C-alpha positions in Angstrom: -20.7 -12.6 -2.5 -18.5 -10.5 -0.1 -15.9 -13.2 -0.2 -15.8 -13.2 -4.0 -15.4 -9.4 -4.0 -12.6 -9.5 -1.5 -10.8 -12.3 -3.4 -11.2 -10.4 -6.6 -9.7 -7.2 -5.3 -6.9 -9.0 -3.5 -6.1 -10.7 -6.8 -6.2 -7.4 -8.6 -3.7 -5.8 -6.2 -1.4 -8.8 -6.5 -1.7 -8.8 -10.3 -1.1 -5.0 -10.3 2.2 -5.4 -8.5 3.2 -8.3 -10.7 2.5 -6.2 -13.8 4.4 -3.3 -12.3 7.5 -5.4 -11.6 7.4 -7.0 -15.0 7.2 -3.6 -16.7 10.0 -2.4 -14.4 12.2 -5.4 -15.5 11.5 -4.7 -19.2 9.6 -7.9 -19.8 6.9 -6.2 -21.9 5.4 -9.3 -23.5 4.8 -11.0 -20.1 3.6 -7.8 -18.6 1.1 -7.2 -21.4 -0.4 -10.6 -21.0 -0.7 -10.2 -17.3 -2.0 -6.7 -17.7 -4.8 -8.1 -19.9 -5.7 -10.6 -17.1 -5.6 -7.7 -14.6 -8.1 -5.8 -16.7 -10.4 -8.8 -16.7 -10.1 -9.0 -12.9 -11.1 -5.4 -12.7 -14.4 -6.4 -14.4 -14.9 -9.1 -11.7 -14.2 -6.5 -8.9 -16.7 -4.1 -10.5 -19.4 -6.8 -11.1 -19.1 -8.2 -7.6 -19.0 -4.7 -6.1 -22.1 -3.6 -7.9 -23.9 -6.8 -6.9 -23.0 -6.1 -3.3 -24.3 -2.5 -3.5 -27.5 -3.7 -5.1 -28.0 -6.3 -2.4 -28.1 -3.9 0.5 -30.1 -0.7 1.3 -28.0 1.9 -0.4 -26.5 4.6 1.9 -24.1 7.4 1.3 -21.3 5.2 2.6 -22.0 2.6 0.0 -22.0 5.2 -2.8 -18.7 6.6 -1.5 -17.2 3.1 -1.4 -18.3 2.5 -5.0 -16.9 5.8 -6.1 -13.6 5.2 -4.3 -13.5 1.7 -5.8 -13.9 3.0 -9.3 -11.2 5.6 -8.6 -8.9 3.0 -7.2 -9.2 0.9 -10.4 -8.6 4.0 -12.5 -5.5 5.0 -10.5 -4.1 1.4 -10.6 -4.6 1.4 -14.4 -3.0 4.8 -14.8 0.0 3.9 -12.8 0.5 0.7 -14.8 0.2 2.4 -18.1 2.6 5.2 -17.0 5.1 2.6 -16.0 4.7 0.8 -19.3 5.4 4.0 -21.2 8.3 5.0 -18.9 6.7 8.3 -17.9 6.9 10.0 -14.6 4.3 8.5 -12.3 5.5 9.1 -8.7 2.8 11.7 -7.7 0.1 9.2 -8.9 1.4 6.6 -6.5 0.5 8.8 -3.6 -3.1 9.3 -4.8 -3.3 5.6 -5.8 -2.3 4.3 -2.4 -4.4 6.9 -0.5 -7.5 6.0 -2.5 -6.8 2.3 -2.2 -6.4 2.6 1.6 -9.5 4.7 1.9 -11.5 2.2 -0.1 -10.3 -0.7 2.0 -11.0 1.1 5.3 -14.4 2.3 4.2 -15.2 -1.2 3.0 -14.3 -2.7 6.3 -16.3 -0.1 8.2 -19.5 -0.6 6.2 -22.1 -3.2 7.5 -20.8 -6.1 5.3 -17.2 -5.4 6.5 -15.3 -6.4 9.6 -16.1 -4.9 12.9 -13.1 -3.7 14.9 
């Protein structure tokens, strides 16, 4: 299941940047369709993540990873919606990238992640 979770969040990040670029180019119809697909992928990320948390003995690190993952999805969605509306969103990028990086690093550090 770890592979499904990793594939789902990698797909989510790729779709997010595609949606962002489409909104930036003004292709609202294409961006809206892809944004809907991105939201479905968020559900896959959440479902596989909750399954992974339920399949291991829950520690504080796992709960932090789950919280950071939910925050990451929230910030990705907020940045995409702000871009769609043409509002200022630059400070959100800092938080979004920081939370995304923290989520990935914590996920790699936890027992189901990669050992360095």
